[in-house]
C-alpha positions as CSV (number, residue, x, y, z in Angstrom):
1,X,0.1,-28.6,33.8
2,X,3.8,-28.5,34.2
3,X,4.3,-31.2,31.6
4,X,2.3,-29.1,29.0
5,X,4.4,-26.1,29.8
6,X,7.6,-28.1,29.4
7,X,6.3,-29.5,26.0
8,X,5.3,-26.0,24.9
9,X,8.7,-24.6,25.9
10,X,10.5,-27.3,24.1
11,X,8.4,-26.7,20.9
12,X,9.1,-23.0,21.1
13,X,12.9,-23.8,21.3
14,X,12.7,-26.1,18.3
15,X,10.7,-23.5,16.3
16,X,13.3,-20.9,17.3
17,X,16.1,-23.0,15.9
18,X,14.2,-24.0,12.8
19,X,12.9,-20.6,11.7
20,X,15.1,-17.6,11.0
21,X,14.6,-14.8,13.5
22,X,12.6,-12.1,12.0
23,X,13.9,-8.6,12.7
24,X,11.9,-6.7,15.3
25,X,9.1,-4.8,13.5
26,X,9.6,-1.8,15.8
27,X,13.1,-1.3,14.4
28,X,12.1,-1.5,10.8
29,X,11.3,1.7,8.9
30,X,7.7,1.8,7.7
31,X,8.7,1.7,4.0
32,X,10.6,-1.6,4.5
33,X,7.7,-3.5,5.9
34,X,5.7,-4.2,2.7
35,X,3.7,-7.2,1.5
36,X,6.8,-8.5,-0.3
37,X,8.6,-8.4,3.1
38,X,5.8,-10.4,4.8
39,X,5.9,-12.9,1.9
40,X,9.5,-13.7,2.8
41,X,8.5,-14.8,6.3
42,X,5.5,-16.7,5.0
43,X,7.7,-18.6,2.5
44,X,10.3,-19.3,5.2
45,X,7.6,-20.8,7.4
46,X,5.9,-22.8,4.6
47,X,8.3,-25.8,4.6
48,X,7.6,-26.3,8.4
49,X,3.8,-26.6,8.1
50,X,3.9,-30.3,7.2
51,X,6.2,-31.1,10.2
52,X,8.5,-33.6,8.6
53,X,6.2,-35.3,6.1
54,X,8.3,-34.2,3.1
55,X,11.7,-35.8,3.7
56,X,13.8,-35.4,0.6
57,X,16.1,-38.2,-0.8
58,X,19.3,-36.6,0.4
59,X,18.1,-36.2,4.1
60,X,20.3,-37.9,6.7
61,X,18.7,-40.7,8.6
62,X,15.7,-40.5,6.3
63,X,14.3,-43.9,7.1
64,X,14.3,-43.5,10.9
65,X,12.9,-40.0,10.5
66,X,10.1,-41.4,8.3
67,X,9.3,-44.1,10.8
68,X,9.1,-41.5,13.6
69,X,6.9,-39.3,11.4
70,X,4.5,-42.2,10.7
71,X,4.1,-42.8,14.4
72,X,3.8,-39.1,15.2
73,X,1.2,-38.6,12.4
74,X,-1.4,-39.9,14.8
75,X,-0.8,-36.9,17.1
76,X,0.2,-34.2,14.6
77,X,-2.2,-34.6,11.7
78,X,-4.6,-32.0,13.2
79,X,-1.7,-29.6,13.8
80,X,-0.6,-30.1,10.2
81,X,-4.1,-29.2,8.9
82,X,-4.1,-26.2,11.2
83,X,-0.7,-25.1,10.0
84,X,-1.7,-25.4,6.3
85,X,-4.9,-23.5,6.9
86,X,-3.0,-20.8,8.8
87,X,-0.5,-20.6,6.0
88,X,-3.3,-20.4,3.4
89,X,-5.0,-17.6,5.4
90,X,-1.7,-15.7,5.7
91,X,-1.0,-16.0,2.0
92,X,-4.6,-14.9,1.2
93,X,-4.2,-11.9,3.6
94,X,-0.8,-11.0,2.0
95,X,-2.5,-11.2,-1.4
96,X,-5.3,-8.9,-0.2
97,X,-2.8,-6.4,1.2
98,X,-0.9,-6.4,-2.0
99,X,-4.1,-5.8,-4.0
100,X,-5.0,-2.9,-1.6
101,X,-1.5,-1.5,-2.1
102,X,-2.0,-1.7,-5.9
103,X,-5.3,0.1,-5.6
104,X,-3.8,2.7,-3.4
105,X,-1.1,3.3,-5.9
106,X,-3.6,3.6,-8.7
107,X,-5.7,6.0,-6.6
108,X,-2.6,8.1,-5.9
109,X,-1.8,8.2,-9.6
110,X,-5.4,9.2,-10.5
111,X,-5.3,11.8,-7.7
112,X,-2.1,13.3,-9.1
113,X,-3.7,13.4,-12.6
114,X,-6.7,15.2,-11.1
115,X,-4.5,17.7,-9.3
116,X,-2.6,18.4,-12.5
117,X,-5.9,18.9,-14.5
118,X,-7.2,21.1,-11.7
119,X,-4.0,23.2,-11.7
120,X,-4.3,23.5,-15.5
121,X,-7.9,24.7,-15.1
122,X,-7.0,27.2,-12.4
123,X,-4.2,28.5,-14.6
124,X,-6.5,28.8,-17.5
125,X,-9.1,30.6,-15.4
126,X,-6.5,33.0,-14.0
127,X,-5.4,33.8,-17.6
128,X,-9.0,34.5,-18.6
129,X,-9.5,36.7,-15.6
130,X,-6.4,38.7,-16.5
131,X,-7.6,39.1,-20.0
132,X,-11.1,40.2,-18.8
133,X,-9.5,42.7,-16.4
134,X,-7.4,44.1,-19.2
135,X,-10.5,44.3,-21.5
136,X,-12.4,45.8,-18.6
137,X,-9.7,48.4,-18.1
138,X,-9.6,49.2,-21.8
139,X,-13.4,49.5,-21.9
140,X,-13.3,51.8,-18.8
141,X,-10.7,53.9,-20.5
142,X,-12.8,54.1,-23.7
143,X,-15.9,54.9,-21.6
144,X,-14.0,57.7,-19.9
145,X,-12.8,59.0,-23.3
146,X,-16.4,58.8,-24.7
147,X,-17.7,60.7,-21.6
148,X,-15.1,63.4,-22.1
149,X,-15.9,63.7,-25.7
150,X,-19.6,63.8,-24.9
151,X,-19.0,66.5,-22.3
152,X,-17.0,68.5,-24.9
153,X,-19.7,68.1,-27.5
154,X,-22.4,69.1,-24.9
155,X,-20.4,72.2,-24.1
156,X,-20.0,73.1,-27.7
157,X,-23.7,72.7,-28.3
158,X,-24.5,74.8,-25.3
159,X,-22.1,77.5,-26.3
160,X,-23.7,78.0,-29.6
């Protein structure tokens, strides 16, 4: 069991040297951590998924490294498959998050349009209510005038 822990510790040290240290998520403001931010880390990890199978022509000690890779392929081929599947899943998840973010933005835009339309409707109704109140006040005033006139006419008729 100690050997496995030593190997795991060594692999963690190698990974720590190979990959850039991501900033602690707790220290990042919420608006900084977006799908585009996650994609940066995914793209940084992508070259390491194949574990040395893609040695370029300008790599130092390319032939010894290629020989070591061919021997180690017996042991790491399943890990490479796992790494590639994990990377594909992360990219798919990132794409899904980006789509959800786009849908949320569209929903927010639609909601803002609905709020504007609703406010316009409320303003229109308030204007109509004010007009109706004014018309009602005018009608009440006319009704009062008509009642007074009717009272006068009634008095005149009674007095004769």
